[in-house]
VEXMI-759873 format. One record per residue (C-alpha): residue number from 1; residue in three letters; x, y, z. Coordinates in steps of 0.1 Angstrom, whole numbers, padded with zeros to 4 digits. Example, Ala and Ser with C-alpha at 12.3 -4.5 7.8 and 13.67 -1.06 7.14 Angstrom:
<atoms>
(atom 1 'Ala' (0123 -0045 0078))
(atom 2 'Ser' (0137 -0011 0071))
</atoms>
This chain:
<atoms>
(atom 1 'Met' (-0064 -0175 -0338))
(atom 2 'Lys' (-0099 -0160 -0331))
(atom 3 'Ile' (-0097 -0137 -0301))
(atom 4 'Leu' (-0126 -0119 -0284))
(atom 5 'Leu' (-0117 -0088 -0263))
(atom 6 'Val' (-0144 -0076 -0239))
(atom 7 'Ala' (-0143 -0041 -0227))
(atom 8 'His' (-0166 -0017 -0209))
(atom 9 'Lys' (-0159 0009 -0234))
(atom 10 'Tyr' (-0139 0014 -0266))
(atom 11 'Pro' (-0125 0042 -0289))
(atom 12 'Pro' (-0138 0062 -0307))
(atom 13 'Phe' (-0168 0061 -0285))
(atom 14 'Ser' (-0150 0066 -0253))
(atom 15 'Val' (-0112 0075 -0247))
(atom 16 'Gly' (-0094 0065 -0215))
(atom 17 'Gly' (-0064 0044 -0204))
(atom 18 'Thr' (-0082 0010 -0206))
(atom 19 'Glu' (-0100 0019 -0239))
(atom 20 'Val' (-0066 0031 -0255))
(atom 21 'Tyr' (-0050 -0002 -0244))
(atom 22 'Ser' (-0077 -0023 -0255))
(atom 23 'Arg' (-0076 -0006 -0290))
(atom 24 'Asn' (-0039 -0009 -0293))
(atom 25 'Leu' (-0041 -0046 -0283))
(atom 26 'Ala' (-0069 -0054 -0307))
(atom 27 'Glu' (-0052 -0037 -0337))
(atom 28 'Glu' (-0018 -0052 -0331))
(atom 29 'Leu' (-0034 -0087 -0328))
(atom 30 'Ala' (-0051 -0080 -0360))
(atom 31 'Arg' (-0019 -0070 -0377))
(atom 32 'Arg' (-0004 -0103 -0368))
(atom 33 'Gly' (-0031 -0122 -0387))
(atom 34 'Asn' (-0055 -0130 -0360))
(atom 35 'Ile' (-0093 -0127 -0362))
(atom 36 'Val' (-0102 -0100 -0336))
(atom 37 'Leu' (-0136 -0092 -0322))
(atom 38 'Val' (-0145 -0066 -0295))
(atom 39 'Tyr' (-0176 -0068 -0274))
(atom 40 'Phe' (-0182 -0035 -0255))
(atom 41 'Arg' (-0210 -0011 -0243))
(atom 42 'Ser' (-0217 0022 -0257))
(atom 43 'Asp' (-0252 0035 -0254))
(atom 44 'Phe' (-0269 0046 -0286))
(atom 45 'Asp' (-0307 0037 -0282))
(atom 46 'His' (-0335 0045 -0259))
(atom 47 'Arg' (-0345 0010 -0257))
(atom 48 'Pro' (-0336 -0010 -0225))
(atom 49 'Phe' (-0312 -0031 -0248))
(atom 50 'Ala' (-0300 -0030 -0283))
(atom 51 'Ala' (-0269 -0042 -0303))
(atom 52 'Arg' (-0250 -0032 -0333))
(atom 53 'Glu' (-0222 -0047 -0353))
(atom 54 'Glu' (-0196 -0028 -0374))
(atom 55 'Thr' (-0162 -0032 -0386))
(atom 56 'Leu' (-0132 -0007 -0377))
(atom 57 'Asn' (-0096 -0011 -0388))
(atom 58 'Asn' (-0102 -0050 -0397))
(atom 59 'Ile' (-0117 -0054 -0362))
(atom 60 'Arg' (-0153 -0066 -0358))
(atom 61 'Leu' (-0172 -0047 -0331))
(atom 62 'His' (-0202 -0058 -0314))
(atom 63 'Arg' (-0216 -0027 -0294))
(atom 64 'Val' (-0244 -0031 -0270))
(atom 65 'Ser' (-0266 -0004 -0255))
(atom 66 'Ala' (-0284 -0005 -0222))
(atom 67 'Pro' (-0293 0031 -0212))
(atom 68 'Leu' (-0306 0039 -0177))
(atom 69 'Val' (-0338 0059 -0183))
(atom 70 'Gly' (-0371 0062 -0166))
(atom 71 'Tyr' (-0375 0039 -0136))
(atom 72 'Arg' (-0341 0021 -0145))
(atom 73 'Ser' (-0323 0053 -0135))
(atom 74 'Leu' (-0333 0048 -0099))
(atom 75 'Pro' (-0303 0046 -0077))
(atom 76 'Pro' (-0307 0009 -0066))
(atom 77 'Ile' (-0313 -0002 -0102))
(atom 78 'Glu' (-0284 0020 -0113))
(atom 79 'Phe' (-0262 0004 -0089))
(atom 80 'Tyr' (-0273 -0031 -0097))
(atom 81 'Arg' (-0266 -0025 -0134))
(atom 82 'Thr' (-0232 -0015 -0127))
(atom 83 'Phe' (-0222 -0052 -0121))
(atom 84 'Leu' (-0252 -0074 -0134))
(atom 85 'Asn' (-0274 -0071 -0165))
(atom 86 'Pro' (-0293 -0100 -0176))
(atom 87 'Ala' (-0300 -0087 -0211))
(atom 88 'Ile' (-0263 -0082 -0218))
(atom 89 'Glu' (-0256 -0118 -0204))
(atom 90 'Arg' (-0281 -0134 -0228))
(atom 91 'Asp' (-0268 -0114 -0257))
(atom 92 'Phe' (-0231 -0123 -0248))
(atom 93 'Ala' (-0240 -0160 -0245))
(atom 94 'Asn' (-0255 -0160 -0279))
(atom 95 'Phe' (-0227 -0141 -0294))
(atom 96 'Leu' (-0201 -0166 -0279))
(atom 97 'Ala' (-0222 -0195 -0294))
(atom 98 'Arg' (-0223 -0179 -0328))
(atom 99 'Glu' (-0185 -0168 -0330))
(atom 100 'Arg' (-0168 -0196 -0311))
(atom 101 'Pro' (-0136 -0177 -0302))
(atom 102 'Asp' (-0104 -0195 -0293))
(atom 103 'Val' (-0099 -0173 -0264))
(atom 104 'Val' (-0118 -0145 -0245))
(atom 105 'His' (-0098 -0116 -0231))
(atom 106 'Phe' (-0117 -0095 -0206))
(atom 107 'Gln' (-0104 -0059 -0201))
(atom 108 'His' (-0133 -0047 -0180))
(atom 109 'Val' (-0169 -0057 -0172))
(atom 110 'Met' (-0181 -0026 -0154))
(atom 111 'Ala' (-0216 -0016 -0167))
(atom 112 'Leu' (-0217 -0048 -0187))
(atom 113 'Ser' (-0220 -0077 -0162))
(atom 114 'Ala' (-0195 -0095 -0139))
(atom 115 'Arg' (-0213 -0127 -0149))
(atom 116 'Leu' (-0200 -0126 -0184))
(atom 117 'Ile' (-0168 -0142 -0171))
(atom 118 'Pro' (-0183 -0173 -0157))
(atom 119 'Ile' (-0208 -0175 -0187))
(atom 120 'Ala' (-0177 -0178 -0209))
(atom 121 'Arg' (-0161 -0204 -0186))
(atom 122 'Arg' (-0193 -0225 -0185))
(atom 123 'Met' (-0193 -0225 -0222))
(atom 124 'Asp' (-0157 -0239 -0222))
(atom 125 'Phe' (-0139 -0210 -0235))
(atom 126 'Pro' (-0103 -0201 -0223))
(atom 127 'Val' (-0105 -0168 -0204))
(atom 128 'Val' (-0080 -0142 -0195))
(atom 129 'Leu' (-0088 -0112 -0173))
(atom 130 'Thr' (-0067 -0081 -0172))
(atom 131 'Leu' (-0071 -0059 -0141))
(atom 132 'His' (-0068 -0024 -0150))
(atom 133 'Asp' (-0081 -0012 -0115))
(atom 134 'Tyr' (-0095 -0023 -0082))
(atom 135 'Trp' (-0131 -0028 -0095))
(atom 136 'Phe' (-0134 -0063 -0084))
(atom 137 'Leu' (-0125 -0051 -0048))
(atom 138 'Cys' (-0141 -0018 -0049))
(atom 139 'Ser' (-0173 -0006 -0066))
(atom 140 'Asn' (-0158 0028 -0075))
(atom 141 'Ser' (-0126 0011 -0086))
(atom 142 'Gln' (-0103 0036 -0069))
(atom 143 'Phe' (-0102 0030 -0031))
(atom 144 'Ile' (-0106 0066 -0023))
(atom 145 'Trp' (-0132 0083 -0001))
(atom 146 'Pro' (-0152 0115 -0012))
(atom 147 'Asp' (-0130 0136 0012))
(atom 148 'Ala' (-0099 0124 -0009))
(atom 149 'Arg' (-0086 0101 0019))
(atom 150 'Ile' (-0073 0066 0008))
(atom 151 'Cys' (-0099 0039 0019))
(atom 152 'Arg' (-0084 0018 0047))
(atom 153 'Asp' (-0111 -0005 0054))
(atom 154 'Lys' (-0145 -0016 0041))
(atom 155 'Ala' (-0160 -0020 0076))
(atom 156 'Leu' (-0185 -0046 0064))
(atom 157 'Gly' (-0197 -0024 0035))
(atom 158 'Leu' (-0204 0006 0058))
(atom 159 'Asn' (-0176 0027 0042))
(atom 160 'Cys' (-0188 0016 0008))
(atom 161 'Ala' (-0222 0029 0016))
(atom 162 'Arg' (-0206 0061 0028))
(atom 163 'Cys' (-0190 0067 -0005))
(atom 164 'Ala' (-0220 0057 -0025))
(atom 165 'Leu' (-0244 0080 -0004))
(atom 166 'Ala' (-0219 0110 -0005))
(atom 167 'Arg' (-0238 0125 -0035))
(atom 168 'Ile' (-0270 0128 -0014))
(atom 169 'Arg' (-0266 0158 0007))
(atom 170 'Ser' (-0289 0149 0035))
(atom 171 'Pro' (-0286 0141 0072))
(atom 172 'Leu' (-0305 0108 0065))
(atom 173 'Thr' (-0274 0094 0048))
(atom 174 'Arg' (-0259 0084 0081))
(atom 175 'Leu' (-0291 0064 0089))
(atom 176 'Leu' (-0291 0048 0056))
(atom 177 'Arg' (-0257 0033 0057))
(atom 178 'Pro' (-0265 0002 0077))
(atom 179 'Ile' (-0293 -0005 0052))
(atom 180 'Val' (-0272 0000 0022))
(atom 181 'Ala' (-0240 -0017 0034))
(atom 182 'Pro' (-0252 -0055 0029))
(atom 183 'Leu' (-0258 -0046 -0009))
(atom 184 'Phe' (-0221 -0039 -0013))
(atom 185 'Val' (-0211 -0071 0006))
(atom 186 'Ile' (-0231 -0091 -0018))
(atom 187 'Arg' (-0219 -0071 -0048))
(atom 188 'Asp' (-0181 -0077 -0037))
(atom 189 'Ala' (-0188 -0115 -0031))
(atom 190 'Leu' (-0203 -0118 -0066))
(atom 191 'Val' (-0177 -0099 -0087))
(atom 192 'Arg' (-0149 -0117 -0067))
(atom 193 'Arg' (-0164 -0150 -0075))
(atom 194 'Ser' (-0167 -0141 -0112))
(atom 195 'Ala' (-0131 -0127 -0114))
(atom 196 'Leu' (-0117 -0161 -0101))
(atom 197 'Lys' (-0134 -0180 -0129))
(atom 198 'Ala' (-0108 -0167 -0152))
(atom 199 'Asp' (-0080 -0190 -0163))
(atom 200 'Cys' (-0054 -0164 -0154))
(atom 201 'Leu' (-0051 -0128 -0142))
(atom 202 'Ile' (-0029 -0103 -0159))
(atom 203 'Ala' (-0019 -0071 -0139))
(atom 204 'Pro' (0004 -0043 -0151))
(atom 205 'Ser' (0016 -0035 -0117))
(atom 206 'Arg' (0029 -0053 -0086))
(atom 207 'Phe' (0011 -0031 -0062))
(atom 208 'Leu' (-0022 -0041 -0078))
(atom 209 'Ile' (-0014 -0078 -0073))
(atom 210 'Glu' (-0003 -0071 -0037))
(atom 211 'Arg' (-0037 -0055 -0032))
(atom 212 'Tyr' (-0057 -0084 -0046))
(atom 213 'Val' (-0037 -0110 -0029))
(atom 214 'Arg' (-0041 -0092 0005))
(atom 215 'Ala' (-0079 -0094 -0002))
(atom 216 'Gly' (-0076 -0131 -0007))
(atom 217 'Phe' (-0070 -0137 -0043))
(atom 218 'Pro' (-0045 -0165 -0049))
(atom 219 'Ser' (-0010 -0152 -0059))
(atom 220 'Glu' (-0003 -0180 -0082))
(atom 221 'Arg' (-0032 -0169 -0105))
(atom 222 'Phe' (-0016 -0136 -0113))
(atom 223 'Ile' (0009 -0129 -0142))
(atom 224 'Tyr' (0026 -0096 -0140))
(atom 225 'Leu' (0028 -0079 -0174))
(atom 226 'Glu' (0033 -0042 -0180))
(atom 227 'His' (0012 -0026 -0207))
(atom 228 'Gly' (0029 -0021 -0240))
(atom 229 'Ile' (0026 0011 -0262))
(atom 230 'Asp' (0030 0020 -0298))
(atom 231 'Val' (0064 0036 -0295))
(atom 232 'Glu' (0066 0047 -0331))
(atom 233 'Arg' (0032 0065 -0328))
(atom 234 'Ile' (0049 0088 -0301))
(atom 235 'Arg' (0082 0092 -0317))
(atom 236 'Arg' (0071 0102 -0351))
(atom 237 'Tyr' (0072 0138 -0337))
(atom 238 'Pro' (0106 0153 -0333))
(atom 239 'Arg' (0115 0172 -0302))
(atom 240 'Arg' (0109 0209 -0302))
(atom 241 'Pro' (0128 0230 -0278))
(atom 242 'Ser' (0109 0257 -0258))
(atom 243 'Ala' (0105 0288 -0279))
(atom 244 'Asp' (0106 0313 -0249))
(atom 245 'Gly' (0130 0292 -0227))
(atom 246 'Arg' (0103 0284 -0202))
(atom 247 'Val' (0101 0249 -0188))
(atom 248 'Arg' (0070 0232 -0202))
(atom 249 'Phe' (0052 0210 -0177))
(atom 250 'Thr' (0021 0189 -0191))
(atom 251 'Tyr' (-0008 0171 -0175))
(atom 252 'Leu' (-0025 0146 -0199))
(atom 253 'Gly' (-0056 0128 -0186))
(atom 254 'Ala' (-0091 0131 -0171))
(atom 255 'Leu' (-0102 0163 -0153))
(atom 256 'Ala' (-0114 0146 -0122))
(atom 257 'Trp' (-0107 0154 -0087))
(atom 258 'Gln' (-0092 0121 -0080))
(atom 259 'Lys' (-0064 0128 -0106))
(atom 260 'Gly' (-0052 0156 -0083))
(atom 261 'Val' (-0051 0181 -0111))
(atom 262 'His' (-0059 0208 -0086))
(atom 263 'Val' (-0028 0200 -0066))
(atom 264 'Val' (-0002 0209 -0094))
(atom 265 'Val' (-0025 0239 -0106))
(atom 266 'Glu' (-0023 0254 -0070))
(atom 267 'Ala' (0013 0246 -0068))
(atom 268 'Phe' (0019 0265 -0100))
(atom 269 'Arg' (0005 0297 -0084))
(atom 270 'Gly' (0039 0300 -0068))
(atom 271 'Ile' (0058 0294 -0100))
(atom 272 'Pro' (0073 0324 -0118))
(atom 273 'Ala' (0053 0328 -0151))
(atom 274 'Glu' (0085 0338 -0170))
(atom 275 'Lys' (0103 0306 -0160))
(atom 276 'Ala' (0078 0278 -0165))
(atom 277 'Val' (0043 0269 -0180))
(atom 278 'Leu' (0017 0242 -0172))
(atom 279 'Arg' (-0006 0230 -0200))
(atom 280 'Ile' (-0036 0208 -0190))
(atom 281 'Tyr' (-0050 0184 -0215))
(atom 282 'Gly' (-0084 0169 -0206))
(atom 283 'Asp' (-0121 0170 -0214))
(atom 284 'Pro' (-0137 0198 -0192))
(atom 285 'Thr' (-0172 0185 -0201))
(atom 286 'Val' (-0172 0153 -0183))
(atom 287 'Phe' (-0169 0170 -0149))
(atom 288 'Pro' (-0177 0206 -0156))
(atom 289 'Lys' (-0178 0217 -0119))
(atom 290 'Tyr' (-0142 0205 -0114))
(atom 291 'Ala' (-0131 0220 -0145))
(atom 292 'Ala' (-0145 0253 -0136))
(atom 293 'His' (-0129 0251 -0102))
(atom 294 'Leu' (-0095 0245 -0121))
(atom 295 'Arg' (-0100 0277 -0142))
(atom 296 'Gln' (-0107 0297 -0111))
(atom 297 'Leu' (-0075 0284 -0093))
(atom 298 'Ala' (-0052 0287 -0121))
(atom 299 'Asn' (-0028 0316 -0126))
(atom 300 'Pro' (-0037 0327 -0161))
(atom 301 'Ala' (-0001 0338 -0167))
(atom 302 'Asn' (0013 0303 -0166))
(atom 303 'Thr' (-0014 0277 -0165))
(atom 304 'Phe' (-0037 0269 -0194))
(atom 305 'Leu' (-0065 0243 -0197))
(atom 306 'Glu' (-0060 0233 -0235))
(atom 307 'Gly' (-0091 0210 -0238))
(atom 308 'Pro' (-0092 0173 -0248))
(atom 309 'Ile' (-0064 0161 -0271))
(atom 310 'Pro' (-0070 0132 -0296))
(atom 311 'Asn' (-0049 0102 -0287))
(atom 312 'Glu' (-0032 0102 -0321))
(atom 313 'Asp' (-0018 0138 -0312))
(atom 314 'Val' (-0003 0128 -0278))
(atom 315 'Gly' (0031 0124 -0294))
(atom 316 'Arg' (0029 0160 -0307))
(atom 317 'Val' (0022 0172 -0273))
(atom 318 'Leu' (0049 0153 -0257))
(atom 319 'Ala' (0073 0167 -0283))
(atom 320 'Glu' (0068 0201 -0268))
(atom 321 'Thr' (0069 0189 -0232))
(atom 322 'Asp' (0097 0189 -0207))
(atom 323 'Val' (0082 0172 -0179))
(atom 324 'Val' (0049 0152 -0175))
(atom 325 'Val' (0029 0157 -0142))
(atom 326 'Val' (0009 0128 -0127))
(atom 327 'Pro' (-0005 0141 -0094))
(atom 328 'Ser' (-0030 0115 -0087))
(atom 329 'Leu' (-0047 0111 -0052))
(atom 330 'Trp' (-0058 0075 -0058))
(atom 331 'Tyr' (-0039 0042 -0062))
(atom 332 'Glu' (-0031 0043 -0098))
(atom 333 'Asn' (-0024 0011 -0115))
(atom 334 'Ser' (-0003 0018 -0147))
(atom 335 'Pro' (-0012 0051 -0164))
(atom 336 'Val' (-0005 0047 -0201))
(atom 337 'Val' (0006 0084 -0202))
(atom 338 'Ile' (0038 0076 -0182))
(atom 339 'Gln' (0049 0050 -0208))
(atom 340 'Glu' (0041 0075 -0234))
(atom 341 'Ala' (0063 0101 -0217))
(atom 342 'Phe' (0092 0078 -0215))
(atom 343 'Ala' (0087 0067 -0252))
(atom 344 'Ala' (0090 0105 -0261))
(atom 345 'Gly' (0122 0108 -0237))
(atom 346 'Val' (0102 0129 -0212))
(atom 347 'Pro' (0107 0125 -0175))
(atom 348 'Val' (0077 0123 -0153))
(atom 349 'Met' (0068 0140 -0118))
(atom 350 'Ala' (0044 0118 -0099))
(atom 351 'Ser' (0026 0112 -0066))
(atom 352 'Ser' (0045 0088 -0044))
(atom 353 'Leu' (0014 0066 -0041))
(atom 354 'Gly' (0005 0031 -0051))
(atom 355 'Ala' (0019 0016 -0084))
(atom 356 'Leu' (0033 0052 -0095))
(atom 357 'Thr' (0064 0044 -0073))
(atom 358 'Glu' (0070 0014 -0095))
(atom 359 'Lys' (0067 0033 -0126))
(atom 360 'Val' (0085 0065 -0116))
(atom 361 'Gln' (0119 0060 -0098))
(atom 362 'His' (0129 0091 -0081))
(atom 363 'Gly' (0160 0106 -0096))
(atom 364 'Ile' (0163 0078 -0123))
(atom 365 'Asn' (0134 0086 -0147))
(atom 366 'Gly' (0117 0114 -0128))
(atom 367 'Trp' (0105 0127 -0094))
(atom 368 'Leu' (0080 0116 -0067))
(atom 369 'Cys' (0061 0141 -0046))
(atom 370 'Pro' (0037 0135 -0016))
(atom 371 'Pro' (0002 0132 -0029))
(atom 372 'Gly' (-0022 0161 -0022))
(atom 373 'Asp' (0006 0184 -0008))
(atom 374 'Ser' (0007 0214 -0031))
(atom 375 'Asp' (0036 0230 -0012))
(atom 376 'Ser' (0058 0199 -0017))
(atom 377 'Trp' (0049 0198 -0053))
(atom 378 'Arg' (0059 0236 -0057))
(atom 379 'Lys' (0092 0228 -0042))
(atom 380 'Ser' (0098 0200 -0067))
(atom 381 'Leu' (0086 0222 -0097))
(atom 382 'Leu' (0110 0250 -0086))
(atom 383 'Met' (0138 0226 -0081))
(atom 384 'Val' (0133 0214 -0118))
(atom 385 'Val' (0128 0250 -0131))
(atom 386 'Glu' (0160 0262 -0114))
(atom 387 'His' (0182 0233 -0121))
(atom 388 'Pro' (0176 0224 -0159))
(atom 389 'Glu' (0204 0199 -0158))
(atom 390 'Gln' (0182 0177 -0136))
(atom 391 'Arg' (0156 0170 -0165))
(atom 392 'Tyr' (0184 0165 -0191))
(atom 393 'Ser' (0201 0138 -0171))
(atom 394 'Phe' (0175 0111 -0178))
(atom 395 'Cys' (0182 0090 -0208))
(atom 396 'Gly' (0186 0057 -0223))
(atom 397 'Glu' (0173 0025 -0205))
(atom 398 'Ser' (0158 0047 -0176))
(atom 399 'Leu' (0132 0060 -0200))
(atom 400 'Arg' (0126 0028 -0220))
(atom 401 'Pro' (0089 0017 -0221))
(atom 402 'Val' (0076 -0017 -0230))
(atom 403 'Thr' (0067 -0017 -0266))
(atom 404 'Leu' (0035 -0028 -0280))
(atom 405 'His' (0053 -0056 -0301))
(atom 406 'Glu' (0071 -0070 -0270))
(atom 407 'His' (0038 -0069 -0250))
(atom 408 'Val' (0015 -0086 -0275))
(atom 409 'Thr' (0040 -0113 -0282))
(atom 410 'Leu' (0038 -0123 -0245))
(atom 411 'Val' (0000 -0119 -0244))
(atom 412 'Glu' (-0001 -0143 -0274))
(atom 413 'Asp' (0020 -0168 -0254))
(atom 414 'Ile' (-0006 -0166 -0226))
(atom 415 'Tyr' (-0034 -0172 -0251))
(atom 416 'Lys' (-0015 -0203 -0265))
(atom 417 'Ala' (-0007 -0216 -0231))
(atom 418 'Ile' (-0044 -0215 -0216))
(atom 419 'Ser' (-0062 -0227 -0250))
(atom 420 'Ser' (-0037 -0258 -0257))
</atoms>
């Protein structure tokens, strides 16, 4: 079978949860004898549009570049280009006509174009769309306001405009909201219509399905399918006990305020340094101000910012970890790091928010804490530190993730069903 995966980003040019999943899916499909192509964006040229093709691990990559420079970097055009790009659309249609894949599987179209989905359907290609976040409902994908409160209502686009204008520190922003709001209403209608052109929608959490159904998406179009991970890649590193007896807590992910890293850093200020350590792995250059804030907040005796970690080394880090922390403030969907932790036999402490309550079951494979509440997090951290038997009680099926092999077998079944 010839399969085209479409993603907004792809490793090694960008590394995140969706990107790593896309790569793992592509490589496993290729190992099974499929012809796999990946269409994605990663800017490499100063021109308005350029494309480049290369092969990586037996996978053919079609990389497009559409930088926002000059007048194209103006805020209205920048916003428009997050969901529409005629140059990318033309290139995509030509690519489809030339390659003629058996199925097109969209992972994300942010900063490509939402219209890529209906283009594929108009050309009569079977289409699958995996929903990795809430982008088809929310322009910032996360349903969280700049003040860290969960978004409760769009208010006809007024709250969307409020989020978008938050970067502009001016008293005029309140006056601009009614003018900007209709743009978000139009945007939401267009991306929603595009998503519904897919033959089926895959979602790795029931919480995400519920959010989309509540917004009017038909429930019968969804297939619940948890992400799979390469278990052997994680388990090839043997477990290593703590050299100094301290309990080792680890954060792996983006250093962004929505991820709530500051919550656990602040909580750790009250943890005895001789009893526990917190290691934070993430790229400080993406949001340097936030990374600098974390350094100022951290207790240097027990909290360490270790920088980014290559994905292939995650297993090594987890082999030296007792508890993984996921202190997110937004509605996470299905963080790959949770499945990776379980594959390594490591329990997870996470925010009791969104789909995290599906993945982490309190007292069964980890612990849940109120999001954003550093005092409550500190109490939970201390409980684990003072009662080590707690973290050793999780084993067997409670920590069993879905393997990549199991996941891709089910994905191939979906491909066959919609292309037959």
